[in-house]
N, C-alpha and C positions, 0 to 999 in steps of 0.2 A: 612588549614587541608582537602586534600581531602576527600570525602564520605568515610562512613568504610563499610563493611559489614562482614558478616559470615554467611559462609550458610556449611550445611552437604550434603554430597554427598556420594551416595550408589551405587557402582558398580559390577555389575554381569558377570559372565563370567569367563573364564579363571583368573582371578585375583589375585588366591593365589598360591605361590610357582614356581612364574616363575619371580620374581624379583620387583613384582608390586610397592611394598611399598618402596623400597629401590629409585626407580627412583622420586615416588613421592616427598619423601622425599630430593632428588638432586635437582628436579626444586623448590619444595617450598622455600628452602633456597635460593635459587640462585635468585628468584623471588622477596624475599623478604615478604612472606608472612605465616604469625602465623597458629597454629593449631596443628592438628595431623594424622596420619595415620595407621589403625589400621583393622586385618584380623576377621573377625566375625565370631560365628561358624557355620552360614547357610550357608558357603563359600563367602559372600561379603566381598568386604572391603569398610569401613567409611575413609573418608576423612572427618575432618574439617576445613574448610579453611578461615581465616577471616585476614582483611588489605583492603587495597584502594580497592575500587572495578574494578579498571584497572589490579590490580597485580592480585587479584582472578578469573577475566575471564580468563587473560592469561594463566594462571596457570591448569584452567579447561580447555582451549581450546588445551594446549599443552601436557597433560594427555593423553586427548582424540586423538590425532593427533598420536602423540608417541604407545599408546598401543591398538588403531582403532580394529586391527585382533581378541582381547584377550577380549575387553569388546561386552557384550551382550544389557547389558542396563543400564543406568545411571536414576538414581532419585535425584531430587535436593529441598532442602527444606531451606528456610534463616529462622537463627535466631535469636532471639531476644537479644543472649547474647554477652558477648564480654570475655568469660571467659581464653582467648588465647593469651593472648597479651604478651608474652613470648615466642617467637622464634616456632620453629615445631620440634616434635619429631616424631620417631614411636613408637606405644602404642603395648605390648605383652600381 
């Protein structure tokens, strides 16, 4: 089994109401990453991504590349949990 990781990523900028969550959902499912994506009341979007390190890193690179014009800031924290081992979803 390859190294596993779970990270919480907070995206700031014009990331709500533009299809950001659906795009992240599609990329995560295609990349076999577990977790969820969720709009926050403060205008940010939270992504919790877990799985093989390479897959999680690829997801983050793809999101950053695809949404570079909308993202103004990215905060990343590594989590010590593995709560999201059953697929990927959009939380409302």
